[in-house]
N, CA and C of each residue as an Amber inpcrd file, in Angstrom:
protein
   591
  88.8500000  96.0620000  88.1890000  89.8570000  96.4130000  87.4530000
  89.1040000  97.2030000  86.3940000  90.0630000  98.0040000  85.9370000
  90.0770000  99.2520000  84.9000000  90.8890000  99.5070000  83.5560000
  90.7120000  99.3430000  82.5490000  91.6220000  99.3930000  81.4510000
  90.9100000  99.6360000  80.4840000  91.0760000  99.7860000  79.1800000
  91.0950000 100.6440000  77.7610000  89.2970000  99.7680000  77.8010000
  88.7920000  98.1870000  77.8600000  88.0550000  98.2010000  77.8030000
  86.7910000  97.4580000  78.6300000  87.0170000  98.8150000  79.5590000
  85.9690000  99.0530000  80.8830000  84.5130000  99.4140000  80.0370000
  84.4790000 100.8200000  79.5790000  83.4250000 101.2780000  78.6570000
  82.6820000 100.1350000  78.2180000  83.3640000  99.5080000  77.5680000
  82.5540000  98.2640000  76.4580000  81.8030000  97.0920000  77.3770000
  82.1840000  97.0330000  78.4350000  82.0190000  95.7290000  79.4550000
  80.5200000  96.5950000  80.0040000  80.7500000  97.7650000  80.0670000
  79.3720000  98.6300000  80.8570000  78.1320000  98.3620000  79.8680000
  78.5470000  98.6190000  78.4150000  77.6850000  98.2310000  77.6310000
  76.9730000  97.1290000  77.2220000  77.7320000  95.7980000  77.6320000
  77.1740000  94.5950000  77.6330000  75.5600000  94.6070000  77.9400000
  74.4180000  94.0990000  77.0960000  72.9700000  93.8400000  76.9640000
  73.0540000  92.9490000  78.3120000  73.4870000  92.0480000  78.0850000
  73.1790000  90.6370000  78.3910000  73.7110000  90.2700000  80.1060000
  75.2730000  90.4880000  79.9800000  75.7260000  90.4970000  81.3780000
  76.3140000  89.0280000  81.5590000  76.4220000  88.2020000  80.8150000
  76.8490000  86.7850000  80.7560000  77.8380000  86.7480000  81.8720000
  78.8380000  86.9220000  80.8860000  80.2800000  87.1740000  81.3360000
  80.7550000  87.7420000  82.7030000  80.9510000  87.3960000  83.7540000
  81.9250000  88.1370000  84.5560000  82.7190000  89.0170000  84.1480000
  82.8370000  90.3250000  85.2350000  84.0250000  90.5510000  84.7070000
  85.6190000  90.4070000  85.4690000  86.3650000  90.3940000  84.6880000
  87.8120000  90.0110000  85.0910000  88.1180000  90.3230000  86.6620000
  88.7890000  89.5540000  87.2650000  88.9760000  88.1630000  86.5600000
  87.6450000  86.9800000  86.7190000  87.6500000  86.4600000  85.4020000
  86.8640000  85.3610000  85.7840000  86.6220000  84.1040000  86.3180000
  85.2610000  83.7560000  85.9910000  84.7170000  82.8270000  87.5620000
  84.9930000  81.7980000  86.4940000  85.9990000  80.7080000  87.2100000
  86.1540000  78.9860000  85.9820000  85.0990000  78.6010000  86.1100000
  84.0640000  78.6460000  87.0010000  83.4220000  77.3740000  86.7810000
  81.9790000  77.8640000  85.6990000  81.8310000  79.9910000  85.4570000
  81.0380000  79.8170000  84.6410000  81.5040000  79.3070000  82.9830000
  82.6540000  79.9640000  82.4440000  83.4840000  79.1830000  81.7620000
  83.0420000  77.8710000  81.4860000  83.5800000  76.8750000  82.5650000
  82.9850000  75.5690000  82.0960000  81.9890000  75.3320000  82.3520000
  80.7800000  75.7230000  82.6960000  79.1270000  75.7700000  82.4720000
  79.1900000  75.8920000  80.7850000  79.4870000  77.1070000  80.4020000
  79.3090000  77.5590000  78.8280000  79.9700000  76.6930000  77.8100000
  81.2360000  75.9420000  78.3130000  82.0300000  74.9240000  77.6480000
  81.1410000  73.6590000  77.1590000  80.5030000  72.9850000  78.3950000
  79.5580000  72.0860000  78.2620000  78.4020000  72.2100000  77.7210000
  77.5320000  73.3220000  77.8570000  76.7260000  73.9000000  76.8740000
  76.8420000  73.7530000  75.1870000  78.4080000  74.2950000  74.9840000
  78.8680000  74.3300000  73.5340000  78.9880000  73.3000000  73.1420000
  79.8170000  72.4890000  73.9570000  80.2320000  70.7330000  73.2530000
  78.5830000  70.1660000  73.4600000  78.1080000  70.2610000  74.1320000
  76.4880000  69.3250000  73.9700000  76.0300000  69.5190000  72.8450000
  76.1210000  71.2280000  72.5200000  75.5850000  71.0120000  71.2070000
  76.3060000  70.6350000  69.9790000  77.5350000  70.3190000  70.1160000
  78.2240000  69.8310000  69.0750000  77.9110000  69.0900000  68.6910000
  78.2160000  67.9870000  70.0410000  78.1990000  66.9600000  70.0850000
  76.7160000  65.6390000  69.6320000  75.5720000  66.5080000  69.8770000
  74.5240000  66.5000000  69.5280000  73.6290000  67.0940000  68.6480000
  74.0760000  66.7000000  67.2580000  72.9840000  67.4100000  66.4580000
  71.3450000  67.1840000  65.8630000  70.8360000  67.9750000  65.7890000
  69.5970000  67.8550000  65.7070000  69.7240000  67.4250000  64.3310000
  69.1790000  66.0350000  64.3390000  69.0180000  65.4130000  63.1350000
  67.6880000  65.7480000  62.3220000  66.6720000  65.8050000  63.7080000
  65.4130000  66.5040000  62.7390000  65.3090000  67.4200000  61.9730000
  65.8000000  68.3980000  62.3820000  66.0130000  69.6180000  61.4260000
  66.8520000  69.6950000  60.4520000  68.3040000  68.5320000  60.2600000
  69.1000000  68.2980000  59.3050000  67.9890000  67.4170000  57.7050000
  66.9960000  66.6620000  59.0170000  66.9450000  66.3290000  58.0700000
  65.6890000  66.7600000  57.0200000  65.0720000  67.5240000  57.7000000
  63.4640000  68.2810000  57.5750000  64.6070000  69.6170000  56.0830000
  65.8250000  69.7770000  55.9270000  66.2720000  70.7310000  55.1840000
  66.9870000  69.6410000  53.5750000  66.7550000  68.4320000  53.7120000
  67.1710000  67.2400000  52.4020000  66.0010000  67.2580000  51.7200000
  66.7960000  67.2660000  50.3290000  66.0430000  67.1940000  49.4690000
  65.3600000  66.2370000  49.4440000  64.0510000  65.3300000  48.8680000
  63.0460000  64.2770000  48.9770000  64.3360000  63.2480000  47.8520000
  65.0400000  63.6400000  47.3800000  66.2980000  62.2970000  46.7990000
  67.4060000  63.1010000  46.8610000  68.3630000  62.0940000  47.0490000
  69.4610000  62.6820000  46.9940000  70.3090000  60.8720000  47.5150000
  71.6050000  61.7230000  46.1450000  72.5660000  59.9530000  46.3320000
  73.5560000  59.8570000  47.4970000  73.9290000  58.6320000  47.7980000
  75.0120000  58.7220000  48.4640000  76.0130000  57.5600000  47.6220000
  77.1320000  58.4200000  47.6880000  78.4960000  57.9660000  47.1930000
  79.3930000  56.9620000  47.8890000  79.3490000  55.6150000  47.0510000
  80.5650000  54.8410000  47.7490000  81.9310000  55.0800000  47.6870000
  82.6590000  55.5830000  48.4060000  84.3310000  55.3330000  48.1980000
  85.0650000  54.6890000  49.3850000  86.0500000  54.0440000  49.0210000
  86.7340000  52.8320000  49.5980000  88.0670000  53.7590000  50.3870000
  88.0680000  55.1160000  50.2080000  88.5610000  56.3840000  51.3200000
  87.6110000  57.3620000  51.0710000  86.3430000  57.4960000  52.1390000
  85.7190000  58.3500000  52.0460000  86.4190000  59.5820000  52.5930000
  87.2290000  59.7440000  53.2060000  88.1100000  60.9490000  53.5590000
  88.7350000  61.8270000  52.9710000  89.5600000  61.0850000  51.9820000
  90.3120000  61.3850000  50.9640000  89.6310000  62.1490000  50.0080000
  87.7540000  61.0300000  49.9270000  87.2950000  62.1050000  48.4890000
  86.6760000  62.9370000  49.2970000  86.0960000  63.1250000  50.7910000
  85.4740000  64.5300000  50.9530000  86.3390000  65.5390000  50.9110000
  88.2120000  65.4660000  50.9480000  88.5170000  66.6570000  50.9290000
  88.8150000  66.4490000  49.6840000  88.9730000  65.8750000  48.2370000
  89.3190000  66.4210000  46.8180000  87.8310000  66.9650000  46.8980000
  86.6050000  66.8440000  46.7660000  85.3490000  66.8420000  46.5640000
  85.1070000  68.7150000  46.8800000  85.5270000  68.6650000  48.1880000
  85.1750000  70.3100000  48.3490000  86.3780000  70.8640000  48.3100000
  87.9070000  70.5660000  48.0570000  88.5930000  71.2670000  47.6920000
  88.6790000  71.6000000  45.8760000  88.4520000  70.5240000  45.0030000
  88.4330000  70.2890000  43.6600000  87.2370000  71.3260000  43.1120000
  86.3480000  70.5330000  43.4070000  84.4190000  70.8090000  42.6580000
  84.3630000  72.3520000  43.4050000  84.7440000  72.1910000  44.7500000
  83.8000000  73.0490000  45.4710000  82.6500000  73.1540000  46.2120000
  82.6680000  71.8820000  46.3450000  80.6630000  71.2400000  47.2430000
  81.2530000  71.6850000  48.9440000  80.6330000  72.1200000  49.6590000
  80.6380000  72.4200000  50.6920000  80.0900000  71.5140000  51.8390000
  80.6450000  70.9080000  52.8360000  80.4200000  69.8880000  53.7930000
  79.3810000  70.7800000  54.5850000  77.9330000  69.4100000  54.8040000
  77.6240000  70.3280000  55.5840000  77.3920000  69.9410000  57.4110000
  78.7900000  70.2620000  58.1470000  79.7650000  69.7020000  58.6850000
  78.6580000  69.0830000  60.6500000  77.7450000  69.8020000  60.4370000
  76.8990000  69.0920000  61.3600000  76.3200000  68.0890000  61.1780000
  76.5930000  67.4570000  59.9500000  75.4170000  66.3250000  59.8140000
  76.8260000  64.9770000  60.0750000  78.0810000  65.3360000  59.6840000
  78.8540000  64.3820000  60.1940000  78.6400000  63.1900000  60.7350000
  78.9290000  62.0400000  60.6310000  78.5140000  60.9810000  61.2750000
  79.9380000  60.4250000  61.2320000  80.7850000  59.9620000  62.3670000
  81.6810000  59.0270000  62.2470000  81.5810000  57.8340000  63.6370000
  82.0990000  56.6000000  62.9430000  81.8640000  55.8040000  63.5640000
  83.1190000  54.6030000  62.7100000  83.7210000  54.5680000  64.3220000
  85.4740000  54.1230000  64.1680000  85.9610000  54.8050000  63.1060000
  86.5460000  53.7890000  62.4210000  87.0940000  54.1090000  60.7560000
  86.6320000  54.7730000  59.9000000  85.3820000  54.7510000  59.9520000
  84.5860000  55.1370000  58.7230000  83.6280000  56.3620000  58.9330000
  83.3110000  56.8600000  57.9040000  82.2010000  58.2670000  58.4470000
  81.4520000  58.1880000  57.3570000  80.5640000  58.8250000  57.5800000
  79.2980000  59.6860000  56.5490000  79.0180000  61.2680000  56.3190000
  78.9980000  61.5980000  55.4480000  79.3870000  62.8870000  55.5290000
  78.2940000  63.4410000  54.4730000  77.5160000  64.6900000  54.1400000
  76.9350000  65.6420000  53.4020000  77.2310000  66.4480000  53.3010000
  77.2990000  66.6810000  51.5890000  77.7850000  67.6370000  50.9330000
  77.0270000  68.5980000  50.2510000  77.1020000  70.3380000  50.4170000
  75.8420000  70.5840000  49.5150000  76.4980000  71.4050000  48.3160000
  75.6330000  71.6710000  47.5310000  75.9130000  73.2740000  46.6030000
  74.2580000  73.2630000  45.9350000  74.4310000  74.7820000  45.9210000
  73.2460000  75.3590000  45.6970000  72.3340000  74.4930000  46.3220000
  71.0980000  74.0160000  45.4620000  69.7870000  73.2420000  46.1650000
  70.0620000  71.3080000  46.2520000  71.0340000  71.6290000  46.0740000
  71.7630000  70.0830000  45.8970000  72.7030000  69.6770000  47.0470000
  72.1080000  67.9360000  47.1030000  72.7130000  67.4840000  48.5090000
  73.4100000  66.4590000  48.0850000  74.5080000  65.6130000  48.4760000
  75.1710000  64.6600000  48.0630000  75.5470000  64.2510000  49.6380000
  75.6790000  62.4570000  49.8620000  75.9950000  62.0930000  51.0080000
  77.6720000  61.3960000  50.6250000  78.5320000  61.3150000  51.2580000
  79.9490000  60.3830000  50.5620000  80.0130000  59.8510000  51.6300000
  80.0600000  58.1180000  51.7760000  80.2240000  57.2250000  52.7300000
  81.3150000  56.3580000  52.0410000  81.5130000  55.6380000  53.2220000
  82.3200000  54.3210000  52.7520000  82.1000000  52.9580000  51.9340000
  82.4590000  52.5670000  51.5070000  81.8460000  51.3250000  50.4770000
  81.1190000  50.4070000  51.6220000  79.8630000  49.6980000  51.1520000
  78.9940000  48.9000000  52.0440000  78.6210000  47.7880000  51.2980000
  79.5650000  47.2920000  51.2070000  78.7940000  46.0540000  50.1600000
  77.5870000  44.8340000  51.2410000  78.5030000  44.9590000  52.2280000
  77.7580000  44.0640000  53.6090000  76.1390000  44.0730000  53.3230000
  75.9010000  45.7050000  53.6010000  74.7040000  45.7780000  54.3300000
  74.2390000  46.6760000  52.9700000  74.2360000  47.3470000  52.4010000
  74.0970000  48.2490000  51.6000000  73.6250000  47.7530000  49.6460000
  75.1940000  46.9790000  49.9250000  75.5090000  46.6410000  48.2410000
  76.0280000  47.6360000  47.8180000  76.6050000  48.5810000  47.4620000
  77.4400000  49.5700000  47.3340000  78.5400000  49.7600000  47.5210000
  79.0370000  49.9390000  46.0730000  80.8110000  49.7360000  45.9680000
  80.9900000  50.7450000  45.6570000  82.7120000  51.4420000  45.2820000
  83.1900000  52.4450000  44.9170000  83.7540000  51.7840000  43.0800000
  83.2510000  52.6400000  42.0310000  83.7370000  52.5470000  41.0220000
  85.1940000  51.8940000  40.8300000  86.2130000  52.0640000  41.6660000
  87.4890000  52.0170000  41.6590000  87.5130000  49.9390000  41.8750000
  85.9140000  49.6440000  42.7560000  86.1370000  48.2510000  43.0150000
  85.7800000  47.6690000  41.4050000  84.8190000  48.0050000  40.9220000
  84.7380000  47.1050000  39.5650000  85.4810000  47.8870000  38.3080000
  86.4730000  49.0670000  38.1120000  87.1630000  49.3330000  37.0830000
  86.0750000  50.2510000  36.4340000  85.0920000  51.0510000  36.7040000
  83.7750000  51.8250000  35.7760000  83.0970000  52.2470000  37.0100000
  82.2550000  53.4620000  36.0940000  80.5420000  53.6610000  37.1390000
  79.5640000  53.5790000  36.2030000  78.3830000  53.3940000  36.7220000
  77.2920000  53.5290000  35.9480000  76.5850000  54.7120000  36.2660000
  77.3100000  55.7550000  36.9220000  76.2150000  57.2460000  37.6680000
  77.0060000  58.0460000  36.8330000  76.1640000  59.2150000  36.4280000
  76.9720000  60.1160000  36.3820000  76.2200000  61.5360000  37.1140000
  77.3790000  62.3180000  37.9750000  75.9050000  63.5790000  38.7490000
  76.2550000  64.0580000  37.7410000  75.0580000  64.9700000  38.0350000
  74.6630000  66.5370000  36.8510000  74.7200000  67.6760000  38.1870000
  75.4680000  68.5340000  38.1530000  75.5590000  69.3250000  38.8870000
  75.4790000  70.8910000  38.5270000  74.4100000  72.1050000  38.6710000
  74.6670000  72.8040000  37.8640000  75.4290000  73.8810000  39.1350000
  76.7310000  74.5940000  38.8260000  77.1410000  75.4840000  39.4450000
  76.9760000  77.1660000  38.7570000  77.3370000  77.9200000  39.6070000
  77.1800000  79.2830000  39.1590000  78.6300000  79.7990000  38.7520000
  79.1030000  80.3100000  37.5600000  80.3410000  80.6080000  36.8840000
  80.9690000  79.6670000  36.5350000  80.2070000  78.6390000  35.4740000
  81.0000000  77.2960000  34.9410000  82.1820000  77.7330000  34.3500000
  82.2540000  78.7400000  34.0610000  84.3210000  79.2510000  33.4310000
  85.2200000  79.2390000  34.9440000  84.8100000  79.9120000  35.7030000
  85.4520000  79.9760000  36.9510000  85.7660000  78.4560000  37.5220000
  84.5750000  78.0240000  37.2920000  84.6590000  76.5930000  38.4750000
  85.7100000  75.5200000  37.6010000  84.9680000  75.9840000  36.0460000
  86.0420000  74.5770000  35.3490000  87.5990000  75.2590000  35.5580000
  88.1190000  76.4950000  35.4960000  89.4420000  76.6450000  35.5690000
  90.0090000  76.0110000  36.9330000  89.0050000  76.5160000  38.1210000
  89.5590000  75.7980000  39.3660000  89.8300000  74.2400000  39.2050000
  88.8520000  73.5960000  38.8230000  89.1900000  72.3740000  38.7590000
  90.3060000  72.1210000  38.0940000  90.7690000  72.4610000  37.0040000
  91.8320000  72.4030000  36.0820000  93.1330000  73.0430000  36.9800000
  93.0690000  74.0330000  37.5210000  94.3670000  74.0070000  38.5680000
  94.4600000  73.3090000  40.2320000  93.3510000  72.4930000  39.9740000
  93.8030000  71.5710000  41.4320000  93.8330000  70.3210000  41.1580000
  94.0170000  70.2840000  39.6140000  94.1160000  68.9640000  39.0300000
  93.3460000  67.8510000  39.1890000  92.1830000  68.6010000  38.6480000
  91.1560000  67.2290000  38.2510000  90.8750000  66.2040000  37.0660000
  90.7200000  65.3430000  36.6220000  90.5330000  64.1820000  36.0720000
  89.4930000  64.8810000  34.4250000  89.9950000  65.6050000  33.8930000
  88.5610000  66.3710000  33.0140000  88.3560000  65.0500000  31.9300000
  87.2830000  64.6460000  31.5820000  87.1980000  64.0300000  30.7810000
  86.2810000  64.5170000  29.5610000  85.3960000  65.5760000  29.8580000
  85.5040000  66.6610000  28.3540000  85.6880000  67.6520000  28.9080000
  86.1770000  68.2720000  27.8090000  86.3310000  70.3070000  27.9440000
  85.0620000  70.6700000  28.0020000  85.5420000  72.2240000  29.0910000
  84.0510000  72.5390000  28.9270000  83.9340000  73.3620000  27.0300000
  83.3040000  73.1980000  26.8820000  82.0480000  73.5020000  25.5710000
  80.8650000  74.0220000  25.6580000  80.2020000  74.4170000  24.7510000
  78.4950000  74.7850000  24.4230000  77.7410000  73.7370000  24.0020000
  76.6700000  73.5830000  24.6780000  75.7200000  72.4760000  24.3020000
  75.3700000  72.8420000  23.2960000  74.5550000  72.2810000  22.3910000
  73.6890000  72.7940000  22.0230000  71.7280000  72.6350000  22.4460000
  71.8770000  72.2900000  23.4750000  70.5980000  72.1520000  24.2870000
  71.1690000  73.1010000  25.5820000  71.2040000  74.3650000  25.2320000
  71.3380000  75.2670000  25.8140000  72.2180000  75.5780000  27.4300000
  73.2890000  75.0310000  27.3420000  74.1020000  74.7710000  28.7430000
  75.4840000  74.7030000  28.2830000  76.6430000  75.2680000  29.1760000
  77.7350000  75.2090000  28.7360000  78.3020000  74.0940000  29.8740000
  78.8010000  73.2870000  29.5630000  79.2510000  72.0910000  30.5310000
  80.6000000  71.6370000  29.9930000  81.1560000  70.7530000  31.4740000
  82.3800000  69.8600000  31.2010000  82.2850000  68.9390000  32.3060000
  82.9790000  68.1870000  32.3360000  83.2290000  66.4430000  32.6730000
  84.3210000  66.4180000  33.3450000  84.5680000  65.7130000  34.3880000
  85.2370000  65.1520000  35.5290000  84.9090000  63.8760000  36.1560000
  86.2830000  63.1710000  35.7640000  86.0050000  61.6120000  37.0450000
  87.4100000  62.3130000  38.0580000  86.6150000  61.9150000  39.2350000
  86.7220000  62.0880000  40.4230000  88.1010000  60.8190000  41.0100000
  89.2690000  61.0060000  41.4900000  89.9370000  59.5690000  42.0240000
  89.7850000  58.1150000  42.3610000  88.0920000  57.7970000  42.4180000
  87.7630000  56.7600000  42.3540000  87.2470000  56.2710000  41.4950000
  86.7380000  56.9790000  40.3260000  86.0240000  56.8360000  39.7630000
  84.5380000  57.1700000  39.3630000  84.0690000  57.9720000  40.0420000
  82.7560000  58.8580000  39.7320000  82.7580000  59.9300000  38.5180000
  81.7060000  59.7630000  38.3410000  81.9600000  61.0500000  36.6410000
  80.8560000  62.2780000  37.3340000  81.3490000  63.4430000  36.9590000
  80.7920000  64.3870000  37.7890000  80.4470000  65.0660000  36.2900000
  79.3480000  65.9380000  36.0560000  79.2700000  66.5110000  35.1590000
  78.7870000  67.8610000  35.5660000  79.5690000  68.7230000  35.3780000
  79.0500000  70.4010000  35.7650000  78.3890000  71.1840000  34.7650000
  77.2330000  71.9040000  34.8280000  77.2060000  73.1540000  33.7410000
  76.6380000  74.0980000  34.2490000  75.8960000  75.2490000  33.3580000
  75.2000000  76.3120000  33.7840000  74.9160000  76.4150000  32.6560000
  73.3170000  76.8430000  33.0240000  72.2810000  77.4500000  31.8270000
  72.5910000  78.6360000  30.5510000  72.9960000  78.5430000  29.5900000
  72.8500000  79.7880000  29.1290000  72.3180000  81.4380000  29.7270000
  71.1080000  81.0060000  29.7850000  70.1480000  82.3030000  30.5240000
  70.9550000  82.4100000  31.8480000  71.5270000  81.6790000  32.3490000
  72.5110000  82.3930000  33.7150000  73.7830000  82.4280000  33.3750000
  74.5690000  82.3420000  32.4810000  75.4230000  82.6860000  32.1370000
  75.3990000  84.2460000  31.3460000  74.4610000  84.9370000  30.6630000
  74.1970000  85.6590000  30.3020000  73.7980000  86.6360000  31.1090000
  73.0370000  86.1940000  31.9670000  72.7020000  86.9600000  33.2950000
  73.7160000  87.8060000  34.5340000  75.0010000  87.0930000  33.9500000
  75.9180000  87.4550000  35.2480000  77.2070000  88.2330000  33.5010000
  76.5920000  88.8130000  32.9310000  77.8920000  89.4840000  31.8040000
  78.3430000  88.1990000  30.7600000  78.0130000  87.2190000  30.5520000
  78.8100000  86.4860000  29.8940000  78.4160000  86.1930000  28.3550000
  79.1400000  85.3000000  27.7700000  78.4250000  85.4190000  26.2810000
  78.6400000  83.7730000  25.9700000  77.5320000  83.6070000  25.0210000
  77.3500000  81.4740000  24.7160000  77.5550000  82.1190000  23.4590000
  77.8910000  80.7140000  22.8520000  78.1890000  80.6430000  20.7980000
  76.6740000  80.8610000  20.2370000  76.8810000  81.2670000  19.2960000
  75.9040000  81.7830000  18.7680000  75.1130000  80.2730000  17.7910000
  75.9220000  79.4390000  17.7400000  75.6260000  78.1790000  17.0440000
  76.7240000  76.9270000  17.7750000  75.6770000  76.7110000  18.7890000
  76.8700000  75.7550000  19.8470000  76.3320000  74.2120000  19.2740000
  77.4480000  73.8220000  18.9080000  77.5360000  72.0160000  18.7730000
  77.5730000  70.8750000  19.6270000  77.8670000  71.5440000  20.5790000
  78.7860000  70.5350000  22.1150000  77.4210000  69.8240000  22.0990000
  77.9290000  67.8660000  22.3140000  76.7940000  67.1390000  22.3940000
  75.9520000  66.6360000  20.9360000  76.1560000  67.1720000  20.2340000
  75.5390000  66.8760000  18.6280000  75.3050000  65.4450000  18.8420000
  76.8770000  65.2730000  18.9730000  77.1770000  63.5630000  18.6610000
  77.1290000  62.8150000  19.4710000  76.2800000  63.2660000  21.0140000
  75.8870000  61.9910000  21.0400000  74.5640000  61.4140000  20.8150000
  73.6890000  62.1390000  19.6830000  72.7420000  61.6500000  19.8440000
  72.3890000  61.0550000  18.3450000
């Protein structure tokens, strides 16, 4: 068969796929190889890339939490690491050099619960981001519950805080030096945070 793509077909170095019409068994074999790769992640490689310490956050609805954290705060899921067991799921999220695990509440084995269970949290997640101003604007536009407005803190970073739908508290910040390096300006006499000391 000759068509507009014939010249390109001759340039293929691997010649893996047969010319049209395709052989169904070849496609079937490639599909099986791809599905095997998807179905069995290389956990040795994944775990080797994890930092030596990272948190596991418990949620009553971990799927909704995963959607919220990626959409509102811009975390990226390490999709190949996701583990699903029945109705529950474990997911790993990345931002910069940091990683966190999101999972279902597990009071029976790990004795961890969502802040929603107790009406408060004892942990604040500290996260550095690139372009805190844009990050803040995006979070606000997506309906984040802002519990501390954007401000320049005396210790050298611009920061804001938000609380997710189940009560985990998030502190997002960017160092003054990074803000200036990207062409931004900072307060000459920042006072944010002084009232905390």
